[in-house]
C-alpha positions as CSV (number, residue, x, y, z in Angstrom):
1,M,107.9,104.5,72.8
2,S,105.1,101.9,72.2
3,A,101.8,101.9,74.0
4,F,102.8,98.7,75.7
5,S,106.0,100.3,77.0
6,E,104.2,103.3,78.3
7,R,101.5,101.3,79.9
8,I,103.7,98.6,81.5
9,K,105.6,101.5,83.2
10,E,102.3,103.1,84.2
11,I,101.3,99.9,86.0
12,R,104.6,99.6,87.8
13,E,104.5,103.2,89.0
14,S,100.8,102.9,90.1
15,L,101.9,100.0,92.3
16,A,104.8,102.1,93.7
17,M,107.3,99.4,92.8
18,N,110.9,99.6,91.6
19,K,111.9,97.4,88.7
20,S,113.2,94.6,90.9
21,Q,109.9,94.5,92.9
22,F,107.8,94.6,89.7
23,A,109.8,91.8,88.1
24,F,109.3,89.6,91.2
25,F,105.6,90.6,91.2
26,L,105.2,89.5,87.5
27,G,107.4,86.4,87.8
28,T,110.1,87.6,85.4
29,N,113.5,89.4,85.7
30,V,114.7,93.0,85.9
31,A,116.3,92.8,82.5
32,N,112.9,92.0,80.9
33,I,111.2,94.8,82.7
34,S,113.8,97.3,81.4
35,R,113.4,96.0,77.9
36,Y,109.6,96.2,78.1
37,E,109.7,99.8,79.3
38,H,112.2,100.9,76.7
39,A,110.7,98.9,73.8
40,D,113.9,97.0,73.4
41,M,112.2,93.7,72.8
42,G,109.0,92.2,71.4
43,V,106.5,90.6,73.7
44,S,104.4,87.5,73.0
45,L,100.6,87.5,73.3
46,E,101.0,84.9,76.0
47,A,103.2,87.2,78.0
48,V,100.8,90.1,77.5
49,E,97.9,88.0,78.8
50,R,99.9,86.9,81.9
51,I,101.0,90.4,82.7
52,A,97.5,91.8,82.2
53,K,95.9,89.1,84.4
54,R,98.5,89.7,87.1
55,A,98.0,93.5,87.0
56,G,94.2,93.3,86.7
57,V,94.0,95.2,83.3
58,S,92.7,94.4,79.9
59,P,95.3,92.9,77.4
60,G,93.9,95.1,74.7
61,W,94.5,98.2,76.9
62,L,98.0,97.0,77.7
63,L,98.8,96.8,74.0
64,G,97.2,100.1,73.1
65,W,94.3,98.5,71.2
66,S,91.6,99.7,73.6
67,D,91.0,102.6,76.0
68,E,89.1,100.2,78.4
69,K,91.7,99.7,81.0
70,F,89.8,97.2,83.2
71,P,87.9,94.2,82.0
72,Q,84.5,93.7,83.6
73,D,85.6,90.5,85.4
74,T,88.9,92.0,86.6
75,C,90.5,90.9,89.8
76,L,93.0,93.4,91.0
77,P,96.3,92.1,92.5
78,R,95.7,90.9,96.1
79,R,97.4,93.1,98.7
80,I,98.7,91.5,101.8
81,P,99.8,93.1,105.0
82,I,103.4,93.6,106.2
83,V,103.1,92.8,109.9
84,G,105.7,94.2,112.4
85,V,109.4,93.4,112.0
86,I,110.9,90.0,112.3
87,A,114.4,89.6,113.6
88,A,116.9,87.3,111.8
89,G,119.4,87.1,114.6
90,V,118.5,88.1,118.2
91,P,114.7,87.9,118.6
92,I,113.0,91.3,118.9
93,F,109.5,92.3,120.0
94,A,106.9,91.3,117.4
95,Q,104.6,94.2,116.8
96,E,101.2,93.0,115.6
97,N,100.3,96.3,114.0
98,I,100.2,96.5,110.2
99,E,103.1,98.6,108.8
100,G,101.9,98.6,105.3
101,Y,100.7,96.4,102.4
102,I,102.4,94.8,99.5
103,C,101.1,93.1,96.3
104,E,101.2,89.3,96.5
105,P,103.7,88.1,93.8
106,Y,102.9,85.8,91.0
107,N,102.3,82.2,92.1
108,V,102.9,83.0,95.8
109,H,100.2,82.2,98.3
110,A,100.8,83.9,101.6
111,E,98.6,85.5,104.3
112,F,101.1,88.2,105.4
113,C,104.7,89.4,105.2
114,L,107.4,90.1,107.7
115,K,110.5,92.3,107.3
116,V,113.9,90.8,108.1
117,K,116.2,92.5,110.5
118,G,119.7,91.1,111.0
119,D,122.1,88.7,109.3
120,S,121.5,85.3,110.9
121,M,119.9,83.8,107.8
122,I,122.4,84.9,105.2
123,G,123.4,81.3,104.5
124,A,119.8,80.9,103.1
125,R,120.2,84.1,101.1
126,I,117.8,85.9,103.4
127,L,119.3,89.3,104.1
128,D,118.6,92.3,106.3
129,G,115.7,94.3,104.9
130,D,114.2,91.5,102.8
131,I,110.5,90.9,102.8
132,V,109.5,87.3,103.7
133,Y,106.1,86.0,102.6
134,I,104.6,83.8,105.3
135,K,101.9,81.2,104.8
136,K,100.1,80.9,108.1
137,Q,100.3,77.4,109.5
138,S,101.1,75.8,112.9
139,T,102.9,72.7,111.6
140,L,106.1,72.2,109.6
141,Q,108.3,69.6,108.0
142,S,111.6,69.3,109.8
143,G,114.2,71.6,108.1
144,E,111.8,74.2,106.8
145,I,112.2,77.9,107.4
146,A,109.5,79.5,109.5
147,A,108.5,82.5,111.5
148,V,108.4,81.5,115.2
149,L,107.2,83.4,118.2
150,V,109.4,82.9,121.2
151,D,108.1,83.6,124.7
152,G,104.8,84.9,123.3
153,D,106.0,88.2,121.9
154,N,109.5,87.7,120.3
155,A,109.4,86.8,116.6
156,T,112.4,85.2,114.8
157,L,113.0,83.7,111.4
158,K,114.9,80.4,111.6
159,R,115.2,76.9,110.1
160,V,113.2,74.6,112.3
161,F,114.4,71.1,113.1
162,L,112.0,68.8,114.9
163,G,113.4,66.1,117.1
164,D,111.6,63.4,119.2
165,D,111.8,65.6,122.3
166,T,113.2,68.9,121.0
167,I,112.6,71.7,118.6
168,T,115.8,73.5,117.3
169,L,115.7,76.9,115.8
170,H,118.8,77.0,113.6
171,A,120.4,80.1,112.1
172,E,122.1,80.0,108.7
173,N,125.1,81.9,110.1
174,A,127.8,80.3,112.2
175,N,127.9,83.4,114.5
176,Y,124.6,82.5,116.0
177,P,124.1,79.5,118.2
178,D,121.1,77.2,117.9
179,L,118.1,77.8,120.1
180,V,117.1,74.4,121.5
181,F,113.8,73.8,123.3
182,T,113.1,70.6,125.2
183,R,109.7,69.2,125.7
184,K,109.2,71.2,129.0
185,D,110.1,74.4,127.1
186,M,107.9,73.9,124.1
187,R,105.1,76.1,125.4
188,Q,107.5,79.0,125.0
189,I,107.4,78.8,121.2
190,N,104.7,79.1,118.7
191,I,105.1,78.5,115.0
192,I,103.5,81.4,113.1
193,G,103.9,80.1,109.6
194,K,106.1,78.8,106.9
195,A,108.3,81.1,104.7
196,V,107.2,80.5,101.1
197,A,109.0,83.4,99.3
198,I,111.5,86.1,99.7
199,Q,111.5,89.6,98.1
200,T,115.0,91.1,98.0
201,E,116.7,94.0,96.4
202,V,119.5,93.6,93.8
203,R,122.7,94.4,95.8
């Protein structure tokens, strides 16, 4: 096994990620991670530099050319909180305590994550147990998927349609009816933020 293979696996294990999560983190696919770890394929210097930058390690260390693991100007991967549990289906109580942390994936800019519970968004390929990365913002374009607080303490993930006098929370599953709020009801809902990425397991 090459030094690169050993060290790419060391990085993944230090982040407590499986291959699917690590692939998402690096912006590649599971097959490449397996090939990297088993030395089944070569790797370009460009790819080495990208992986090293994302993991906060020295490219030379990653290739086995140096024992200096961290460059002096390293910036370790940013860890963002997983906040409560978000219901994809019937809204559930939105706990504001932090349940854990997760490394922010490559090219994803989010303030926090929420964990999906339910099947109301399966039409958008958002499944039970998925991690949804949320960019905190109070405004949306009509048709975007967002985390929304209902009645102050119930969080739900839905596609949001903005009308002249209504806001509709639309499930991507025909078994769930739309939640429609008129102008007089709009104080009951609060947009937490826009869904910008999904982390899912290979099923």
